[in-house]
C-alpha positions in Angstrom: 25.3 227.7 166.2 27.2 229.4 163.4 27.4 227.8 160.0 30.6 226.0 159.0 33.2 228.1 157.2 35.0 225.0 155.8 32.1 222.9 154.5 34.4 221.0 152.0 36.8 219.9 154.7 34.1 219.0 157.2 35.3 221.4 160.0 33.1 224.0 161.6 34.6 227.0 163.2 33.2 226.0 166.6 35.0 222.7 166.4 38.2 224.4 165.6 37.8 226.9 168.5 37.1 224.0 171.0 40.0 222.0 169.8 42.3 225.0 170.0 41.1 225.7 173.6 41.8 222.1 174.6 45.3 222.2 173.1 46.1 225.5 174.8 44.8 224.3 178.2 46.5 220.9 178.0 49.0 220.3 180.8 47.9 223.3 182.9 47.5 222.1 186.4 46.3 223.7 189.6 49.2 225.8 190.9 48.7 224.3 194.4 49.1 220.7 193.2 52.6 221.1 191.8 55.5 220.8 194.3 57.2 224.1 195.2 60.4 222.9 196.9 63.0 220.2 196.2 61.8 218.0 199.0 58.2 218.2 197.8 59.4 217.4 194.3 61.4 214.5 195.5 58.3 213.2 197.5 56.1 213.7 194.5 58.4 211.8 192.2 58.7 209.0 194.7 54.9 208.8 195.1 54.4 208.7 191.4 57.2 206.1 190.7 56.4 203.8 193.6 53.9 201.6 191.7 56.4 201.2 188.9 59.2 200.3 191.3 56.9 197.7 193.0 56.2 196.2 189.6 59.9 196.1 188.7 60.7 194.3 192.0 57.9 191.8 191.3 59.2 191.2 187.8 62.8 190.7 189.1 61.6 188.1 191.5 59.7 186.3 188.8 62.7 186.5 186.5 64.9 184.9 189.2 62.4 182.1 189.6 62.3 181.5 185.8 66.1 181.4 185.7 66.1 178.8 188.5 63.5 176.7 186.7 65.5 176.9 183.5 68.7 175.8 185.2 66.8 172.8 186.9 65.3 171.8 183.5 68.8 171.9 181.9 70.2 169.7 184.6 67.3 167.2 184.1 67.8 167.2 180.3 71.5 166.7 180.7 70.9 163.7 183.0 68.5 162.2 180.4 70.8 162.8 177.5 74.0 161.4 179.1 73.2 157.9 180.4 75.3 156.7 183.3 77.5 153.7 182.7 76.4 150.6 184.6 79.0 148.5 186.3 79.0 146.0 183.5 79.2 148.8 181.0 82.2 150.2 182.8 84.0 146.9 182.2 82.9 146.9 178.6 84.1 150.5 178.3 87.6 149.5 179.5 87.6 146.6 177.0 86.6 148.8 174.1 89.2 151.4 175.1 91.8 148.7 175.2 90.8 147.4 171.8 91.0 150.9 170.4 94.4 151.5 172.0 95.7 148.2 170.6 94.6 149.3 167.1 96.1 152.7 167.2 93.0 154.5 168.3 90.9 153.6 165.3 89.0 150.5 164.2 85.8 149.3 162.5 82.8 149.2 164.7 81.7 145.8 163.5 85.1 144.3 164.3 85.0 145.8 167.8 81.5 144.5 168.4 82.4 141.0 167.2 85.5 140.9 169.4 83.5 142.0 172.4 80.7 139.5 171.6 78.0 142.1 172.1 74.6 142.3 170.4 74.1 145.5 168.3 71.7 147.2 170.7 74.1 146.7 173.7 77.0 147.9 171.6 75.0 151.0 170.6 74.1 151.7 174.3 77.8 151.4 175.2 78.8 153.9 172.5 76.1 156.3 173.7 77.8 156.4 177.1 81.2 157.0 175.5 80.3 159.9 173.3 82.9 162.1 175.0 85.7 159.6 174.4 84.9 157.7 171.2 83.7 159.2 168.0 81.7 157.2 165.5 82.3 158.1 161.8 80.9 156.4 158.7 83.2 155.0 156.1 83.5 157.0 153.0 82.9 154.1 150.6 80.2 152.2 152.5 77.4 154.0 154.1 76.5 151.2 156.6 80.0 150.7 158.0 81.4 152.8 160.8 84.8 153.5 162.3 85.4 154.1 166.0 87.9 156.8 166.7 89.4 157.4 170.1 89.4 161.1 170.7 93.0 162.1 171.8 92.0 165.3 173.6 89.9 163.4 176.2 92.8 161.0 177.1 94.2 163.5 179.6 90.8 163.6 181.3 90.4 159.8 181.6 94.0 159.0 182.0 93.4 155.5 180.6 95.7 155.7 177.5 99.2 157.0 178.2 101.0 158.2 175.2 97.8 159.3 173.5 
């Protein structure tokens, strides 16, 4: 073995020659293994890319399943967030809409609850089912008082308040 010519850098000449030979021979394949015609090249590319295509197909199927699961979860969440109005609540809903219509579409929540003779928890449940029609806004001067506001844009959907 010949002594190192570059002792300070830590490289020996043999190591440099070996590395150079590896770099020069990198990528050289047996001439018989490389495709010669267009058909052979096409078959070679298809054979090489087939595992990748199989993986892509599997991932697409998995993605579709995940999207379906997400859509089902969103439907479940929407059902939980928007409670259905019970028959009694539908009657109370009509009464509250009538009260709001009689008061110009706006009235204090305490007054509406008092007129409907409902306990606070039942009145809150009723308002939760009417989020798309009635907006609850706090008074500016009193933090514990709220106004009920009939949303005009939803009147066309419900058809319950003509003229609004």
